[in-house]
DSSP file (Angstrom, degrees, kcal/mol; ACC not computed):
  #  RESIDUE AA STRUCTURE BP1 BP2  ACC     N-H-->O    O-->H-N    N-H-->O    O-->H-N    TCO  KAPPA ALPHA  PHI   PSI    X-CA   Y-CA   Z-CA
    1    1 A M     >        0   0    0      0, 0.0     4,-2.1     0, 0.0     5,-0.2   0.000 360.0 360.0 360.0 -48.5    0.0    0.0    0.0
    2    2 A R  H  >  +     0   0    0      1,-0.2     4,-1.8     2,-0.2     5,-0.1   0.889 360.0  52.3 -64.5 -37.3    2.7    2.5    0.9
    3    3 A V  H  > S+     0   0    0      2,-0.2     4,-2.1     1,-0.2    -1,-0.2   0.895 109.5  49.1 -67.9 -39.6    4.8    1.8   -2.2
    4    4 A S  H  > S+     0   0    0      1,-0.2     4,-2.4     2,-0.2    -1,-0.2   0.908 110.9  51.0 -67.3 -40.5    1.7    2.5   -4.5
    5    5 A R  H  X S+     0   0    0     -4,-2.1     4,-2.1     2,-0.2    -1,-0.2   0.868 109.8  50.0 -62.1 -39.2    1.0    5.7   -2.6
    6    6 A Q  H  X S+     0   0    0     -4,-1.8     4,-2.4     2,-0.2    -1,-0.2   0.897 110.2  50.5 -67.5 -41.4    4.6    6.9   -3.1
    7    7 A R  H  X S+     0   0    0     -4,-2.1     4,-2.9     1,-0.2     5,-0.2   0.948 111.3  48.5 -64.6 -47.3    4.4    6.1   -6.8
    8    8 A R  H  X S+     0   0    0     -4,-2.4     4,-2.7     1,-0.2    -1,-0.2   0.888 110.4  50.1 -61.7 -37.3    1.2    8.1   -7.1
    9    9 A C  H  X S+     0   0    0     -4,-2.1     4,-2.1     2,-0.2    -1,-0.2   0.913 112.1  48.3 -68.0 -37.6    2.7   11.1   -5.2
   10   10 A R  H  X S+     0   0    0     -4,-2.4     4,-2.2     2,-0.2    -2,-0.2   0.948 112.7  48.3 -66.7 -44.1    5.8   11.0   -7.5
   11   11 A A  H  X S+     0   0    0     -4,-2.9     4,-2.5     1,-0.2     5,-0.2   0.945 111.9  49.0 -56.9 -50.3    3.6   10.8  -10.6
   12   12 A S  H  X S+     0   0    0     -4,-2.7     4,-2.3     1,-0.2    -1,-0.2   0.862 110.6  51.6 -65.9 -34.4    1.4   13.7   -9.4
   13   13 A R  H  X S+     0   0    0     -4,-2.1     4,-1.5     2,-0.2    -1,-0.2   0.898 108.3  50.8 -65.7 -38.1    4.5   15.8   -8.6
   14   14 A R  H  <>S+     0   0    0     -4,-2.2     5,-1.9     1,-0.2     4,-0.3   0.920 112.1  47.8 -69.5 -38.2    5.8   15.2  -12.1
   15   15 A Q  H ><5S+     0   0    0     -4,-2.5     3,-1.2     1,-0.2     6,-0.5   0.877 108.6  53.7 -62.1 -37.5    2.4   16.3  -13.5
   16   16 A A  H 3<5S+     0   0    0     -4,-2.3    -1,-0.2     1,-0.3    -2,-0.2   0.794 100.9  59.6 -73.2 -24.0    2.3   19.3  -11.4
   17   17 A R  T 3<5S-     0   0    0     -4,-1.5    -1,-0.3    -5,-0.2    -2,-0.2   0.552 129.1 -96.9 -75.2  -7.8    5.7   20.4  -12.7
   18   18 A G  T <>5S+     0   0    0     -3,-1.2     4,-2.9    -4,-0.3     5,-0.3   0.493  80.2 135.6 110.2   5.6    4.2   20.4  -16.1
   19   19 A G  T  4<S+     0   0    0     -5,-1.9     4,-0.5     1,-0.2    -4,-0.2   0.943  88.8  21.8 -49.1 -60.9    4.9   17.1  -17.7
   20   20 A L  T >> S+     0   0    0      2,-0.2     4,-1.1     1,-0.2     3,-0.9   0.874 121.0  62.1 -75.9 -37.4    1.5   16.4  -19.1
   21   21 A F  H >> S+     0   0    0     -6,-0.5     4,-1.1     1,-0.3     3,-0.7   0.908 102.9  49.6 -56.2 -46.9    0.5   20.0  -19.0
   22   22 A Y  H 3< S+     0   0    0     -4,-2.9    -1,-0.3     1,-0.2    -2,-0.2   0.677 109.8  52.3 -69.9 -18.9    3.2   21.0  -21.5
   23   23 A R  H <4 S+     0   0    0     -3,-0.9    -1,-0.2    -4,-0.5    -2,-0.2   0.667 105.4  54.7 -85.3 -21.2    2.2   18.2  -23.8
   24   24 A E  H << S+     0   0    0     -4,-1.1    -2,-0.2    -3,-0.7    -3,-0.1   0.773 102.0  56.4 -90.4 -29.0   -1.4   19.2  -24.0
   25   25 A F  S  < S-     0   0    0     -4,-1.1    -1,-0.0     1,-0.1     0, 0.0  -0.825  83.1-109.6-115.8 148.5   -1.2   22.9  -25.0
   26   26 A P    >>  -     0   0    0      0, 0.0     4,-2.2     0, 0.0     3,-0.6  -0.300  38.0-107.0 -65.4 155.4    0.3   24.7  -27.9
   27   27 A P  H 3> S+     0   0    0      0, 0.0     4,-2.6     0, 0.0     5,-0.2   0.861 117.6  55.2 -56.2 -41.0    3.5   26.8  -27.2
   28   28 A E  H 3> S+     0   0    0      1,-0.2     4,-1.7     2,-0.2     5,-0.1   0.882 110.2  45.5 -66.7 -34.7    1.7   30.1  -27.7
   29   29 A I  H <> S+     0   0    0     -3,-0.6     4,-2.8     2,-0.2     5,-0.2   0.915 112.3  52.1 -68.4 -43.9   -0.9   29.2  -25.0
   30   30 A L  H  X S+     0   0    0     -4,-2.2     4,-2.3     1,-0.2    -2,-0.2   0.876 108.2  51.0 -63.3 -36.4    1.8   27.9  -22.7
   31   31 A R  H  X S+     0   0    0     -4,-2.6     4,-2.2    -5,-0.2    -1,-0.2   0.927 111.7  48.1 -66.0 -40.3    3.7   31.2  -23.0
   32   32 A R  H  X S+     0   0    0     -4,-1.7     4,-1.8    -5,-0.2    -2,-0.2   0.930 112.5  47.7 -69.8 -40.4    0.6   33.1  -22.2
   33   33 A L  H  X S+     0   0    0     -4,-2.8     4,-2.2     2,-0.2    -1,-0.2   0.857 110.2  52.0 -64.7 -35.6   -0.2   30.9  -19.1
   34   34 A E  H  X S+     0   0    0     -4,-2.3     4,-1.3    -5,-0.2    -1,-0.2   0.929 107.8  51.9 -67.1 -41.0    3.3   31.1  -17.8
   35   35 A H  H  < S+     0   0    0     -4,-2.2    -1,-0.2     1,-0.2    -2,-0.2   0.889 115.2  41.9 -61.0 -38.3    3.3   34.8  -18.0
   36   36 A L  H  < S+     0   0    0     -4,-1.8    -1,-0.2     1,-0.2    -2,-0.2   0.833 109.9  58.9 -77.5 -29.2    0.0   34.9  -16.0
   37   37 A A  H  < S+     0   0    0     -4,-2.2     2,-0.7    -5,-0.1    -1,-0.2   0.783  92.9  68.7 -75.2 -30.3    1.0   32.3  -13.6
   38   38 A F     <  -     0   0    0     -4,-1.3     2,-0.4    -5,-0.1    -1,-0.1  -0.831  67.3-172.3 -96.7 110.5    4.1   34.0  -12.1
   39   39 A V        -     0   0    0     -2,-0.7    -3,-0.1     1,-0.1    -2,-0.0  -0.892  16.4-170.5-111.6 132.8    3.1   37.0  -10.0
   40   40 A K        -     0   0    0     -2,-0.4    -1,-0.1     1,-0.2    -2,-0.0   0.915  67.3 -22.5 -81.2 -46.5    5.7   39.5   -8.6
   41   41 A D  S  > S-     0   0    0      1,-0.0     4,-2.3     0, 0.0     3,-0.5  -0.894  76.6 -78.4-156.8 176.6    3.5   41.7   -6.4
   42   42 A P  H  > S+     0   0    0      0, 0.0     4,-2.2     0, 0.0     5,-0.1   0.814 126.6  51.8 -63.3 -26.5    0.0   42.8   -5.7
   43   43 A D  H  > S+     0   0    0      2,-0.2     4,-1.7     1,-0.2     5,-0.1   0.854 111.0  47.6 -74.1 -32.2    0.1   45.3   -8.5
   44   44 A D  H  > S+     0   0    0     -3,-0.5     4,-2.6     2,-0.2     5,-0.2   0.855 108.9  55.4 -70.1 -38.3    1.3   42.6  -10.9
   45   45 A L  H  X S+     0   0    0     -4,-2.3     4,-2.8     2,-0.2     5,-0.2   0.945 107.8  49.5 -54.6 -52.9   -1.5   40.3   -9.6
   46   46 A G  H  X S+     0   0    0     -4,-2.2     4,-1.7     1,-0.2    -2,-0.2   0.916 112.0  46.6 -58.3 -44.5   -4.1   43.0  -10.5
   47   47 A A  H  X S+     0   0    0     -4,-1.7     4,-1.8     2,-0.2    -1,-0.2   0.900 115.1  45.9 -65.5 -40.9   -2.8   43.5  -14.0
   48   48 A K  H  X S+     0   0    0     -4,-2.6     4,-2.6     2,-0.2    -2,-0.2   0.818 108.9  57.2 -72.0 -31.2   -2.5   39.7  -14.7
   49   49 A Y  H  X S+     0   0    0     -4,-2.8     4,-2.2    -5,-0.2    -1,-0.2   0.925 107.8  46.8 -67.1 -42.3   -6.0   39.2  -13.2
   50   50 A A  H  X S+     0   0    0     -4,-1.7     4,-2.0    -5,-0.2    -2,-0.2   0.886 113.1  48.9 -61.6 -44.4   -7.4   41.7  -15.7
   51   51 A Q  H  X S+     0   0    0     -4,-1.8     4,-2.2     2,-0.2    -2,-0.2   0.901 110.9  50.5 -65.4 -39.5   -5.5   40.0  -18.6
   52   52 A A  H  X S+     0   0    0     -4,-2.6     4,-2.6     2,-0.2    -2,-0.2   0.912 111.4  48.5 -67.1 -42.8   -6.8   36.5  -17.5
   53   53 A I  H  X S+     0   0    0     -4,-2.2     4,-2.7     2,-0.2    -1,-0.2   0.912 111.2  49.4 -63.2 -42.5  -10.4   37.7  -17.3
   54   54 A A  H  X S+     0   0    0     -4,-2.0     4,-2.1     2,-0.2    -1,-0.2   0.900 112.9  47.7 -63.5 -40.6  -10.1   39.3  -20.7
   55   55 A W  H  X S+     0   0    0     -4,-2.2     4,-2.1     1,-0.2    -2,-0.2   0.905 110.0  52.2 -65.9 -43.7   -8.6   36.1  -22.1
   56   56 A F  H  X S+     0   0    0     -4,-2.6     4,-2.7     2,-0.2    -2,-0.2   0.920 110.2  48.2 -61.9 -46.5  -11.3   33.9  -20.5
   57   57 A R  H  X S+     0   0    0     -4,-2.7     4,-2.2     1,-0.2    -1,-0.2   0.904 111.3  51.5 -63.9 -36.5  -14.1   36.1  -22.1
   58   58 A E  H  X S+     0   0    0     -4,-2.1     4,-1.0     1,-0.2    -1,-0.2   0.899 110.9  47.3 -66.5 -38.5  -12.4   35.9  -25.4
   59   59 A A  H >X S+     0   0    0     -4,-2.1     4,-0.6     1,-0.2     3,-0.5   0.924 110.7  52.2 -69.7 -44.5  -12.2   32.1  -25.1
   60   60 A I  H >< S+     0   0    0     -4,-2.7     3,-1.0     1,-0.3    -1,-0.2   0.879 107.6  51.7 -57.2 -40.5  -15.9   31.8  -24.1
   61   61 A E  H 3< S+     0   0    0     -4,-2.2    -1,-0.3     1,-0.2    -2,-0.2   0.783 105.4  56.3 -67.6 -27.6  -17.0   33.8  -27.0
   62   62 A A  H << S+     0   0    0     -4,-1.0     2,-0.3    -3,-0.5    -1,-0.2   0.594  83.9 103.3 -83.9  -7.1  -15.1   31.6  -29.3
   63   63 A I    <<  -     0   0    0     -3,-1.0     2,-0.9    -4,-0.6     3,-0.1  -0.570  65.7-142.9 -79.2 128.6  -16.9   28.4  -28.1
   64   64 A D     >  -     0   0    0     -2,-0.3     4,-2.0     1,-0.2     3,-0.2  -0.840  10.1-161.0 -89.7 104.3  -19.6   27.0  -30.5
   65   65 A E  H  > S+     0   0    0     -2,-0.9     4,-2.4     1,-0.2     5,-0.2   0.867  87.8  54.6 -60.8 -39.3  -22.2   25.8  -28.0
   66   66 A R  H  > S+     0   0    0      1,-0.2     4,-2.3     2,-0.2    -1,-0.2   0.908 108.6  49.3 -62.7 -41.0  -23.9   23.5  -30.7
   67   67 A Q  H  > S+     0   0    0      2,-0.2     4,-2.2    -3,-0.2    -2,-0.2   0.904 111.3  49.7 -69.4 -38.1  -20.5   21.7  -31.4
   68   68 A V  H  X S+     0   0    0     -4,-2.0     4,-2.2     2,-0.2    -2,-0.2   0.914 110.8  48.7 -60.9 -45.0  -19.9   21.2  -27.7
   69   69 A R  H  X S+     0   0    0     -4,-2.4     4,-2.2     2,-0.2     5,-0.3   0.897 111.3  51.3 -66.1 -40.4  -23.4   19.7  -27.2
   70   70 A R  H  X S+     0   0    0     -4,-2.3     4,-2.3    -5,-0.2    -2,-0.2   0.926 110.5  48.4 -57.4 -47.0  -22.8   17.4  -30.3
   71   71 A Q  H  X S+     0   0    0     -4,-2.2     4,-1.0     1,-0.2    -2,-0.2   0.875 111.7  49.6 -64.7 -40.4  -19.5   16.2  -28.8
   72   72 A I  H  < S+     0   0    0     -4,-2.2    -1,-0.2     1,-0.2    -2,-0.2   0.912 116.1  40.0 -67.8 -41.4  -21.0   15.5  -25.4
   73   73 A F  H  < S+     0   0    0     -4,-2.2    -2,-0.2     1,-0.2    -1,-0.2   0.789 113.0  55.3 -84.0 -26.2  -23.9   13.5  -26.8
   74   74 A D  H  <        0   0    0     -4,-2.3    -1,-0.2    -5,-0.3    -2,-0.2   0.674 360.0 360.0 -78.3 -14.2  -21.9   11.7  -29.4
   75   75 A S     <        0   0    0     -4,-1.0    -1,-0.2    -3,-0.2    -2,-0.2   0.500 360.0 360.0 -84.8 360.0  -19.4   10.4  -26.8
């Protein structure tokens, strides 16, 4: 039991460091996420929060709801 828990912990740490994360997204998205993820101070956080919200709204607008529904029901 203990060995399997250690293996899971190691695997999740590797994933947290970005192993799978970096394989799932294109480089331009990763650069944008990295820029937003590392915050220097409260002012930087405020600026990056505004950028993240704007990016989120842009992404939501780009989603085709009919296509999403089709993919959900076809799977």
